[in-house]
DRENMINU-655246 format. One record per residue: residue number from 0; residue in three letters; x, y, z of N, C-alpha, C in turn. Coordinates in nm, 3 decimals, padded with zeros to 5 digits. Example, Ala and Ser with C-alpha at 12.3 -4.5 7.8 and 13.67 -1.06 7.14 Angstrom:
BEGIN
<i:0	aa:ALA	nu:01.319	nv:-00.569	nw:00.780	cau:01.230	cav:-00.450	caw:00.780	cu:01.320	cv:-00.330	cw:00.780> $
<i:1	aa:SER	nu:01.285	nv:-00.225	nw:00.708	cau:01.367	cav:-00.106	caw:00.714	cu:01.290	cv:00.003	cw:00.787> $
//
This chain:
BEGIN
<i:0	aa:UNK	nu:-00.187	nv:-00.717	nw:01.932	cau:-00.113	cav:-00.701	caw:01.810	cu:-00.134	cv:-00.559	cw:01.758> $
<i:1	aa:UNK	nu:-00.026	nv:-00.494	nw:01.718	cau:-00.033	cav:-00.356	caw:01.668	cu:-00.085	cv:-00.356	cw:01.525> $
<i:2	aa:UNK	nu:-00.197	nv:-00.288	nw:01.501	cau:-00.251	cav:-00.284	caw:01.365	cu:-00.163	cv:-00.199	cw:01.272> $
<i:3	aa:UNK	nu:-00.153	nv:-00.243	nw:01.146	cau:-00.069	cav:-00.175	caw:01.047	cu:-00.150	cv:-00.158	cw:00.919> $
<i:4	aa:UNK	nu:-00.146	nv:-00.038	nw:00.864	cau:-00.211	cav:-00.006	caw:00.737	cu:-00.102	cv:00.021	cw:00.634> $
<i:5	aa:UNK	nu:-00.107	nv:-00.047	nw:00.520	cau:-00.005	cav:-00.028	caw:00.417	cu:-00.071	cv:00.014	cw:00.287> $
<i:6	aa:UNK	nu:-00.014	nv:00.116	nw:00.224	cau:-00.077	cav:00.174	caw:00.105	cu:00.022	cv:00.178	cw:-00.011> $
<i:7	aa:UNK	nu:-00.019	nv:00.115	nw:-00.121	cau:00.046	cav:00.131	caw:-00.251	cu:-00.039	cv:00.234	cw:-00.323> $
<i:8	aa:UNK	nu:00.010	nv:00.359	nw:-00.338	cau:-00.078	cav:00.468	caw:-00.377	cu:-00.119	cv:00.478	cw:-00.523> $
<i:9	aa:UNK	nu:-00.091	nv:00.384	nw:-00.607	cau:-00.134	cav:00.397	caw:-00.745	cu:-00.283	cv:00.424	cw:-00.756> $
<i:10	aa:UNK	nu:-00.324	nv:00.533	nw:-00.822	cau:-00.466	cav:00.567	caw:-00.826	cu:-00.552	cv:00.463	cw:-00.898> $
<i:11	aa:UNK	nu:-00.498	nv:00.399	nw:-01.002	cau:-00.577	cav:00.299	caw:-01.072	cu:-00.521	cv:00.158	cw:-01.058> $
<i:12	aa:UNK	nu:-00.399	nv:00.147	nw:-01.006	cau:-00.338	cav:00.015	caw:-00.994	cu:-00.289	cv:-00.014	cw:-00.853> $
<i:13	aa:UNK	nu:-00.317	nv:00.074	nw:-00.759	cau:-00.268	cav:00.056	caw:-00.622	cu:-00.368	cv:-00.019	cw:-00.535> $
<i:14	aa:UNK	nu:-00.332	nv:-00.029	nw:-00.408	cau:-00.418	cav:-00.099	caw:-00.315	cu:-00.387	cv:-00.063	cw:-00.171> $
<i:15	aa:UNK	nu:-00.473	nv:-00.114	nw:-00.085	cau:-00.461	cav:-00.093	caw:00.059	cu:-00.463	cv:-00.230	cw:00.124> $
<i:16	aa:UNK	nu:-00.367	nv:-00.255	nw:00.212	cau:-00.365	cav:-00.378	caw:00.290	cu:-00.348	cv:-00.339	cw:00.436> $
<i:17	aa:UNK	nu:-00.408	nv:-00.417	nw:00.523	cau:-00.388	cav:-00.388	caw:00.665	cu:-00.400	cv:-00.514	cw:00.748> $
<i:18	aa:UNK	nu:-00.325	nv:-00.511	nw:00.857	cau:-00.335	cav:-00.615	caw:00.958	cu:-00.413	cv:-00.553	cw:01.072> $
<i:19	aa:UNK	nu:-00.529	nv:-00.610	nw:01.099	cau:-00.618	cav:-00.557	caw:01.201	cu:-00.565	cv:-00.587	cw:01.341> $
<i:20	aa:UNK	nu:-00.629	nv:-00.529	nw:01.439	cau:-00.590	cav:-00.548	caw:01.579	cu:-00.592	cv:-00.696	cw:01.620> $
<i:21	aa:UNK	nu:-00.679	nv:-00.774	nw:01.556	cau:-00.689	cav:-00.916	caw:01.589	cu:-00.591	cv:-01.003	cw:01.510> $
<i:22	aa:UNK	nu:-00.506	nv:-00.940	nw:01.428	cau:-00.405	cav:-01.013	caw:01.352	cu:-00.450	cv:-01.056	cw:01.214> $
<i:23	aa:UNK	nu:-00.577	nv:-01.037	nw:01.183	cau:-00.626	cav:-01.075	caw:01.049	cu:-00.578	cv:-00.975	cw:00.946> $
<i:24	aa:UNK	nu:-00.548	nv:-01.026	nw:00.829	cau:-00.498	cav:-00.942	caw:00.720	cu:-00.608	cv:-00.925	cw:00.615> $
<i:25	aa:UNK	nu:-00.622	nv:-00.801	nw:00.568	cau:-00.723	cav:-00.766	caw:00.469	cu:-00.655	cv:-00.688	cw:00.357> $
<i:26	aa:UNK	nu:-00.713	nv:-00.692	nw:00.237	cau:-00.660	cav:-00.614	caw:00.125	cu:-00.773	cv:-00.576	cw:00.032> $
<i:27	aa:UNK	nu:-00.766	nv:-00.451	nw:-00.016	cau:-00.865	cav:-00.402	caw:-00.112	cu:-00.792	cv:-00.322	cw:-00.221> $
<i:28	aa:UNK	nu:-00.846	nv:-00.321	nw:-00.342	cau:-00.789	cav:-00.234	caw:-00.444	cu:-00.809	cv:-00.088	cw:-00.402> $
<i:29	aa:UNK	nu:-00.726	nv:00.001	nw:-00.454	cau:-00.739	cav:00.143	caw:-00.423	cu:-00.878	cv:00.189	cw:-00.464> $
<i:30	aa:UNK	nu:-00.956	nv:00.243	nw:-00.370	cau:-01.087	cav:00.295	caw:-00.405	cu:-01.074	cv:00.402	cw:-00.515> $
<i:31	aa:UNK	nu:-01.176	nv:00.412	nw:-00.599	cau:-01.169	cav:00.494	caw:-00.720	cu:-01.167	cv:00.644	cw:-00.695> $
<i:32	aa:UNK	nu:-01.240	nv:00.692	nw:-00.596	cau:-01.250	cav:00.836	caw:-00.576	cu:-01.187	cv:00.877	cw:-00.443> $
<i:33	aa:UNK	nu:-01.157	nv:01.006	nw:-00.431	cau:-01.099	cav:01.055	caw:-00.306	cu:-01.194	cv:01.030	cw:-00.190> $
<i:34	aa:UNK	nu:-01.322	nv:01.051	nw:-00.210	cau:-01.419	cav:01.027	caw:-00.103	cu:-01.417	cv:00.881	cw:-00.058> $
<i:35	aa:UNK	nu:-01.413	nv:00.789	nw:-00.155	cau:-01.408	cav:00.646	caw:-00.121	cu:-01.278	cv:00.610	cw:-00.050> $
<i:36	aa:UNK	nu:-01.168	nv:00.672	nw:-00.090	cau:-01.039	cav:00.646	caw:-00.026	cu:-01.042	cv:00.693	cw:00.119> $
<i:37	aa:UNK	nu:-01.094	nv:00.814	nw:00.140	cau:-01.101	cav:00.868	caw:00.276	cu:-01.195	cv:00.784	cw:00.362> $
<i:38	aa:UNK	nu:-01.308	nv:00.742	nw:00.305	cau:-01.401	cav:00.656	caw:00.380	cu:-01.337	cv:00.524	cw:00.419> $
<i:39	aa:UNK	nu:-01.260	nv:00.465	nw:00.327	cau:-01.194	cav:00.337	caw:00.357	cu:-01.092	cv:00.355	cw:00.470> $
<i:40	aa:UNK	nu:-01.011	nv:00.460	nw:00.462	cau:-00.911	cav:00.485	caw:00.566	cu:-00.980	cv:00.515	cw:00.699> $
<i:41	aa:UNK	nu:-01.087	nv:00.593	nw:00.694	cau:-01.161	cav:00.625	caw:00.817	cu:-01.215	cv:00.497	cw:00.881> $
<i:42	aa:UNK	nu:-01.273	nv:00.408	nw:00.802	cau:-01.328	cav:00.283	caw:00.856	cu:-01.217	cv:00.197	cw:00.918> $
<i:43	aa:UNK	nu:-01.106	nv:00.185	nw:00.848	cau:-00.995	cav:00.104	caw:00.899	cu:-00.944	cv:00.163	cw:01.029> $
<i:44	aa:UNK	nu:-00.928	nv:00.296	nw:01.036	cau:-00.879	cav:00.361	caw:01.158	cu:-00.978	cv:00.345	cw:01.273> $
<i:45	aa:UNK	nu:-01.108	nv:00.360	nw:01.243	cau:-01.210	cav:00.351	caw:01.349	cu:-01.220	cv:00.212	cw:01.408> $
<i:46	aa:UNK	nu:-01.193	nv:00.110	nw:01.329	cau:-01.205	cav:-00.027	caw:01.377	cu:-01.073	cv:-00.085	cw:01.428> $
<i:47	aa:UNK	nu:-00.966	nv:-00.005	nw:01.419	cau:-00.833	cav:-00.051	caw:01.463	cu:-00.760	cv:00.061	cw:01.536> $
<i:48	aa:UNK	nu:-00.803	nv:00.091	nw:01.660	cau:-00.739	cav:00.199	caw:01.735	cu:-00.587	cv:00.179	cw:01.746> $
<i:49	aa:UNK	nu:-00.514	nv:00.288	nw:01.735	cau:-00.369	cav:00.282	caw:01.747	cu:-00.298	cv:00.238	cw:01.621> $
<i:50	aa:UNK	nu:-00.371	nv:00.234	nw:01.509	cau:-00.309	cav:00.188	caw:01.385	cu:-00.200	cv:00.285	cw:01.340> $
<i:51	aa:UNK	nu:-00.097	nv:00.230	nw:01.281	cau:00.008	cav:00.310	caw:01.218	cu:00.007	cv:00.272	cw:01.071> $
<i:52	aa:UNK	nu:00.062	nv:00.358	nw:00.986	cau:00.059	cav:00.333	caw:00.842	cu:00.197	cv:00.337	cw:00.780> $
<i:53	aa:UNK	nu:00.209	nv:00.266	nw:00.670	cau:00.328	cav:00.271	caw:00.587	cu:00.280	cv:00.303	cw:00.446> $
<i:54	aa:UNK	nu:00.335	nv:00.408	nw:00.390	cau:00.299	cav:00.455	caw:00.257	cu:00.419	cv:00.435	cw:00.166> $
<i:55	aa:UNK	nu:00.396	nv:00.374	nw:00.051	cau:00.507	cav:00.356	caw:-00.043	cu:00.557	cv:00.494	cw:-00.087> $
<i:56	aa:UNK	nu:00.688	nv:00.511	nw:-00.082	cau:00.749	cav:00.641	caw:-00.115	cu:00.760	cv:00.654	cw:-00.267> $
<i:57	aa:UNK	nu:00.659	nv:00.717	nw:-00.322	cau:00.651	cav:00.740	caw:-00.466	cu:00.594	cv:00.880	cw:-00.488> $
<i:58	aa:UNK	nu:00.559	nv:00.913	nw:-00.610	cau:00.495	cav:01.041	caw:-00.635	cu:00.589	cv:01.145	cw:-00.691> $
<i:59	aa:UNK	nu:00.701	nv:01.102	nw:-00.746	cau:00.795	cav:01.195	caw:-00.806	cu:00.797	cv:01.173	cw:-00.957> $
<i:60	aa:UNK	nu:00.852	nv:01.267	nw:-01.027	cau:00.855	cav:01.259	caw:-01.174	cu:00.951	cv:01.151	cw:-01.221> $
<i:61	aa:UNK	nu:00.906	nv:01.078	nw:-01.321	cau:00.991	cav:00.979	caw:-01.386	cu:01.007	cv:01.017	cw:-01.532> $
<i:62	aa:UNK	nu:01.127	nv:01.008	nw:-01.584	cau:01.145	cav:01.040	caw:-01.727	cu:01.051	cv:00.955	cw:-01.812> $
<i:63	aa:UNK	nu:00.989	nv:01.019	nw:-01.909	cau:00.894	cav:00.949	caw:-01.996	cu:00.750	cv:00.973	cw:-01.956> $
<i:64	aa:UNK	nu:00.725	nv:01.011	nw:-01.831	cau:00.589	cav:01.042	caw:-01.788	cu:00.559	cv:01.188	cw:-01.821> $
<i:65	aa:UNK	nu:00.435	nv:01.216	nw:-01.855	cau:00.399	cav:01.355	caw:-01.883	cu:00.391	cv:01.434	cw:-01.754> $
<i:66	aa:UNK	nu:00.408	nv:01.565	nw:-01.766	cau:00.398	cav:01.652	caw:-01.649	cu:00.258	cv:01.645	cw:-01.590> $
<i:67	aa:UNK	nu:00.157	nv:01.633	nw:-01.673	cau:00.019	cav:01.626	caw:-01.626	cu:-00.003	cv:01.500	cw:-01.542> $
<i:68	aa:UNK	nu:00.044	nv:01.386	nw:-01.591	cau:00.024	cav:01.262	caw:-01.515	cu:00.106	cv:01.263	cw:-01.386> $
<i:69	aa:UNK	nu:00.225	nv:01.322	nw:-01.390	cau:00.308	cav:01.332	caw:-01.270	cu:00.237	cv:01.418	cw:-01.165> $
<i:70	aa:UNK	nu:00.182	nv:01.532	nw:-01.207	cau:00.112	cav:01.620	caw:-01.113	cu:-00.012	cv:01.552	cw:-01.056> $
<i:71	aa:UNK	nu:-00.085	nv:01.482	nw:-01.141	cau:-00.206	cav:01.412	caw:-01.095	cu:-00.170	cv:01.305	cw:-00.991> $
<i:72	aa:UNK	nu:-00.064	nv:01.230	nw:-01.017	cau:-00.023	cav:01.125	caw:-00.923	cu:00.025	cv:01.186	cw:-00.791> $
<i:73	aa:UNK	nu:00.101	nv:01.296	nw:-00.800	cau:00.149	cav:01.362	caw:-00.678	cu:00.032	cv:01.414	cw:-00.594> $
<i:74	aa:UNK	nu:-00.071	nv:01.469	nw:-00.659	cau:-00.190	cav:01.514	caw:-00.585	cu:-00.259	cv:01.396	cw:-00.517> $
<i:75	aa:UNK	nu:-00.269	nv:01.284	nw:-00.589	cau:-00.330	cav:01.163	caw:-00.531	cu:-00.254	cv:01.121	cw:-00.405> $
<i:76	aa:UNK	nu:-00.122	nv:01.119	nw:-00.412	cau:-00.041	cav:01.082	caw:-00.295	cu:-00.066	cv:01.181	cw:-00.181> $
<i:77	aa:UNK	nu:-00.076	nv:01.309	nw:-00.214	cau:-00.105	cav:01.411	caw:-00.113	cu:-00.241	cv:01.392	cw:-00.049> $
<i:78	aa:UNK	nu:-00.339	nv:01.350	nw:-00.126	cau:-00.473	cav:01.323	caw:-00.070	cu:-00.465	cv:01.209	cw:00.032> $
<i:79	aa:UNK	nu:-00.389	nv:01.106	nw:00.000	cau:-00.375	cav:00.994	caw:00.093	cu:-00.304	cv:01.039	cw:00.221> $
<i:80	aa:UNK	nu:-00.200	nv:01.119	nw:00.207	cau:-00.129	cav:01.172	caw:00.325	cu:-00.223	cv:01.257	cw:00.410> $
<i:81	aa:UNK	nu:-00.305	nv:01.338	nw:00.344	cau:-00.401	cav:01.423	caw:00.417	cu:-00.504	cv:01.337	cw:00.491> $
<i:82	aa:UNK	nu:-00.548	nv:01.230	nw:00.428	cau:-00.645	cav:01.141	caw:00.494	cu:-00.583	cv:01.078	cw:00.619> $
<i:83	aa:UNK	nu:-00.459	nv:01.033	nw:00.608	cau:-00.391	cav:00.976	caw:00.724	cu:-00.378	cv:01.081	cw:00.835> $
<i:84	aa:UNK	nu:-00.338	nv:01.201	nw:00.797	cau:-00.324	cav:01.310	caw:00.894	cu:-00.458	cv:01.341	cw:00.960> $
<i:85	aa:UNK	nu:-00.562	nv:01.351	nw:00.879	cau:-00.695	cav:01.385	caw:00.931	cu:-00.743	cv:01.284	cw:01.034> $
<i:86	aa:UNK	nu:-00.718	nv:01.158	nw:01.011	cau:-00.765	cav:01.054	caw:01.104	cu:-00.662	cv:01.022	cw:01.211> $
<i:87	aa:UNK	nu:-00.556	nv:01.102	nw:01.220	cau:-00.458	cav:01.086	caw:01.328	cu:-00.376	cv:00.959	cw:01.318> $
<i:88	aa:UNK	nu:-00.350	nv:00.915	nw:01.196	cau:-00.273	cav:00.792	caw:01.176	cu:-00.129	cv:00.831	cw:01.144> $
<i:89	aa:UNK	nu:-00.036	nv:00.801	nw:01.236	cau:00.105	cav:00.830	caw:01.204	cu:00.151	cv:00.738	cw:01.092> $
<i:90	aa:UNK	nu:00.239	nv:00.790	nw:01.006	cau:00.285	cav:00.705	caw:00.896	cu:00.433	cv:00.727	cw:00.869> $
<i:91	aa:UNK	nu:00.490	nv:00.626	nw:00.809	cau:00.627	cav:00.633	caw:00.759	cu:00.620	cv:00.599	cw:00.611> $
<i:92	aa:UNK	nu:00.726	nv:00.629	nw:00.542	cau:00.734	cav:00.594	caw:00.401	cu:00.844	cv:00.491	cw:00.381> $
<i:93	aa:UNK	nu:00.824	nv:00.406	nw:00.282	cau:00.925	cav:00.307	caw:00.248	cu:00.939	cv:00.304	cw:00.097> $
<i:94	aa:UNK	nu:01.062	nv:00.302	nw:00.051	cau:01.084	cav:00.300	caw:-00.094	cu:01.055	cv:00.159	cw:-00.147> $
<i:95	aa:UNK	nu:01.017	nv:00.150	nw:-00.274	cau:00.990	cav:00.019	caw:-00.331	cu:01.108	cv:-00.077	cw:-00.318> $
<i:96	aa:UNK	nu:01.230	nv:-00.027	nw:-00.340	cau:01.347	cav:-00.116	caw:-00.332	cu:01.362	cv:-00.178	cw:-00.194> $
<i:97	aa:UNK	nu:01.331	nv:-00.102	nw:-00.090	cau:01.348	cav:-00.152	caw:00.047	cu:01.244	cv:-00.260	cw:00.078> $
<i:98	aa:UNK	nu:01.114	nv:-00.233	nw:00.053	cau:01.015	cav:-00.334	caw:00.089	cu:01.025	cv:-00.457	cw:-00.002> $
<i:99	aa:UNK	nu:01.065	nv:-00.439	nw:-00.126	cau:01.077	cav:-00.555	caw:-00.216	cu:01.191	cv:-00.646	cw:-00.173> $
<i:100	aa:UNK	nu:01.297	nv:-00.589	nw:-00.117	cau:01.409	cav:-00.670	caw:-00.069	cu:01.363	cv:-00.772	cw:00.036> $
<i:101	aa:UNK	nu:01.260	nv:-00.735	nw:00.113	cau:01.209	cav:-00.825	caw:00.217	cu:01.143	cv:-00.949	cw:00.157> $
<i:102	aa:UNK	nu:01.109	nv:-00.945	nw:00.029	cau:01.044	cav:-01.060	caw:-00.035	cu:01.144	cv:-01.154	cw:-00.100> $
<i:103	aa:UNK	nu:01.270	nv:-01.114	nw:-00.107	cau:01.371	cav:-01.199	caw:-00.169	cu:01.410	cv:-01.145	cw:-00.305> $
<i:104	aa:UNK	nu:01.479	nv:-01.227	nw:-00.382	cau:01.525	cav:-01.188	caw:-00.515	cu:01.407	cv:-01.185	cw:-00.611> $
<i:105	aa:UNK	nu:01.393	nv:-01.072	nw:-00.680	cau:01.283	cav:-01.055	caw:-00.773	cu:01.337	cv:-01.026	cw:-00.913> $
<i:106	aa:UNK	nu:01.259	nv:-01.058	nw:-01.017	cau:01.302	cav:-01.029	caw:-01.154	cu:01.320	cv:-00.879	cw:-01.178> $
<i:107	aa:UNK	nu:01.406	nv:-00.843	nw:-01.270	cau:01.431	cav:-00.703	caw:-01.305	cu:01.316	cv:-00.646	cw:-01.388> $
<i:108	aa:UNK	nu:01.263	nv:-00.726	nw:-01.481	cau:01.154	cav:-00.681	caw:-01.567	cu:01.030	cv:-00.651	cw:-01.483> $
<i:109	aa:UNK	nu:00.970	nv:-00.534	nw:-01.506	cau:00.859	cav:-00.489	caw:-01.421	cu:00.741	cv:-00.586	cw:-01.423> $
<i:110	aa:UNK	nu:00.698	nv:-00.629	nw:-01.539	cau:00.583	cav:-00.720	caw:-01.548	cu:00.613	cv:-00.853	cw:-01.478> $
<i:111	aa:UNK	nu:00.732	nv:-00.906	nw:-01.498	cau:00.771	cav:-01.031	caw:-01.431	cu:00.779	cv:-01.011	cw:-01.280> $
<i:112	aa:UNK	nu:00.833	nv:-00.895	nw:-01.240	cau:00.845	cav:-00.865	caw:-01.096	cu:00.707	cv:-00.856	cw:-01.031> $
<i:113	aa:UNK	nu:00.613	nv:-00.789	nw:-01.096	cau:00.477	cav:-00.775	caw:-01.042	cu:00.413	cv:-00.912	cw:-01.025> $
<i:114	aa:UNK	nu:00.429	nv:-00.999	nw:-01.124	cau:00.373	cav:-01.135	caw:-01.114	cu:00.440	cv:-01.214	cw:-01.002> $
<i:115	aa:UNK	nu:00.571	nv:-01.198	nw:-00.986	cau:00.643	cav:-01.269	caw:-00.879	cu:00.596	cv:-01.222	cw:-00.742> $
<i:116	aa:UNK	nu:00.578	nv:-01.090	nw:-00.726	cau:00.529	cav:-01.037	caw:-00.598	cu:00.390	cv:-01.095	cw:-00.568> $
<i:117	aa:UNK	nu:00.305	nv:-01.097	nw:-00.670	cau:00.170	cav:-01.152	caw:-00.652	cu:00.176	cv:-01.298	cw:-00.605> $
<i:118	aa:UNK	nu:00.263	nv:-01.377	nw:-00.665	cau:00.276	cav:-01.518	caw:-00.627	cu:00.329	cv:-01.533	cw:-00.484> $
<i:119	aa:UNK	nu:00.427	nv:-01.452	nw:-00.448	cau:00.486	cav:-01.460	caw:-00.313	cu:00.381	cv:-01.427	cw:-00.207> $
<i:120	aa:UNK	nu:00.308	nv:-01.316	nw:-00.226	cau:00.210	cav:-01.278	caw:-00.124	cu:00.090	cv:-01.372	cw:-00.123> $
<i:121	aa:UNK	nu:00.060	nv:-01.433	nw:-00.238	cau:-00.049	cav:-01.532	caw:-00.241	cu:-00.014	cv:-01.652	cw:-00.153> $
<i:122	aa:UNK	nu:00.111	nv:-01.691	nw:-00.151	cau:00.154	cav:-01.802	caw:-00.064	cu:00.152	cv:-01.760	cw:00.083> $
<i:123	aa:UNK	nu:00.184	nv:-01.635	nw:00.111	cau:00.187	cav:-01.587	caw:00.250	cu:00.047	cv:-01.559	cw:00.304> $
<i:124	aa:UNK	nu:-00.046	nv:-01.527	nw:00.217	cau:-00.182	cav:-01.494	caw:00.259	cu:-00.282	cv:-01.577	cw:00.179> $
<i:125	aa:UNK	nu:-00.284	nv:-01.709	nw:00.200	cau:-00.368	cav:-01.797	caw:00.117	cu:-00.519	cv:-01.773	cw:00.134> $
<i:126	aa:UNK	nu:-00.559	nv:-01.706	nw:00.241	cau:-00.702	cav:-01.680	caw:00.263	cu:-00.753	cv:-01.563	cw:00.181> $
<i:127	aa:UNK	nu:-00.664	nv:-01.487	nw:00.117	cau:-00.704	cav:-01.370	caw:00.040	cu:-00.704	cv:-01.400	cw:-00.110> $
<i:128	aa:UNK	nu:-00.789	nv:-01.330	nw:-00.181	cau:-00.783	cav:-01.332	caw:-00.327	cu:-00.689	cv:-01.219	cw:-00.365> $
<i:129	aa:UNK	nu:-00.573	nv:-01.255	nw:-00.414	cau:-00.470	cav:-01.158	caw:-00.446	cu:-00.485	cv:-01.112	cw:-00.591> $
<i:130	aa:UNK	nu:-00.475	nv:-00.982	nw:-00.612	cau:-00.474	cav:-00.925	caw:-00.746	cu:-00.348	cv:-00.841	cw:-00.762> $
<i:131	aa:UNK	nu:-00.320	nv:-00.802	nw:-00.884	cau:-00.205	cav:-00.713	caw:-00.906	cu:-00.227	cv:-00.580	cw:-00.835> $
<i:132	aa:UNK	nu:-00.352	nv:-00.541	nw:-00.812	cau:-00.380	cav:-00.415	caw:-00.743	cu:-00.351	cv:-00.424	cw:-00.593> $
<i:133	aa:UNK	nu:-00.364	nv:-00.541	nw:-00.534	cau:-00.342	cav:-00.553	caw:-00.389	cu:-00.206	cv:-00.612	cw:-00.352> $
<i:134	aa:UNK	nu:-00.139	nv:-00.672	nw:-00.448	cau:-00.017	cav:-00.746	caw:-00.415	cu:00.095	cv:-00.658	cw:-00.360> $
<i:135	aa:UNK	nu:00.117	nv:-00.538	nw:-00.417	cau:00.224	cav:-00.454	caw:-00.364	cu:00.193	cv:-00.406	cw:-00.222> $
<i:136	aa:UNK	nu:00.068	nv:-00.370	nw:-00.195	cau:00.031	cav:-00.328	caw:-00.059	cu:00.056	cv:-00.442	cw:00.040> $
<i:137	aa:UNK	nu:00.028	nv:-00.565	nw:-00.001	cau:00.056	cav:-00.680	caw:00.086	cu:00.206	cv:-00.704	cw:00.100> $
<i:138	aa:UNK	nu:00.282	nv:-00.677	nw:-00.006	cau:00.428	cav:-00.686	caw:00.003	cu:00.483	cv:-00.584	cw:00.102> $
<i:139	aa:UNK	nu:00.427	nv:-00.464	nw:00.100	cau:00.467	cav:-00.361	caw:00.197	cu:00.433	cv:-00.408	cw:00.338> $
<i:140	aa:UNK	nu:00.319	nv:-00.472	nw:00.354	cau:00.279	cav:-00.525	caw:00.484	cu:00.377	cv:-00.632	cw:00.533> $
<i:141	aa:UNK	nu:00.424	nv:-00.717	nw:00.442	cau:00.525	cav:-00.818	caw:00.480	cu:00.648	cv:-00.749	cw:00.538> $
<i:142	aa:UNK	nu:00.691	nv:-00.642	nw:00.474	cau:00.807	cav:-00.567	caw:00.524	cu:00.775	cv:-00.502	cw:00.657> $
<i:143	aa:UNK	nu:00.658	nv:-00.436	nw:00.666	cau:00.622	cav:-00.359	caw:00.787	cu:00.610	cv:-00.447	cw:00.909> $
<i:144	aa:UNK	nu:00.559	nv:-00.568	nw:00.893	cau:00.542	cav:-00.656	caw:01.010	cu:00.676	cv:-00.693	cw:01.073> $
<i:145	aa:UNK	nu:00.781	nv:-00.687	nw:00.997	cau:00.915	cav:-00.722	caw:01.048	cu:00.990	cv:-00.601	cw:01.103> $
<i:146	aa:UNK	nu:00.929	nv:-00.484	nw:01.105	cau:00.996	cav:-00.362	caw:01.151	cu:00.978	cv:-00.334	cw:01.299> $
<i:147	aa:UNK	nu:00.883	nv:-00.400	nw:01.363	cau:00.855	cav:-00.370	caw:01.506	cu:00.961	cv:-00.427	cw:01.595> $
//
């Protein structure tokens, strides 16, 4: 089975999910520091040779966000891309609209949509403790598994 690493890059609300070489699925909240993020990606890559990654395509300015927070988020996304590059993990990007479509019809309201995604992935991965921090990364994994 081809291992897949999926990243929802939110620095405080994102997560990492991956399907290991043995087919087991794992999910963790986004580690707090750049060093912890790089260590997590390094460990996942070292234990899953040939892993490929899918990174949620975000990191652009949104009206209403401050320039400082936009720049901070873009740097965070760049750090994750650099970590993938450093460990030789090829990656693709997927927009939120594309991976969410794979889960079915979702509510328009953001809070309701986040709860719905959490419920959907909890049913698909009953062995995991799903949180709002890991649910989007697992949703991306649902999409990625159907792309091969």
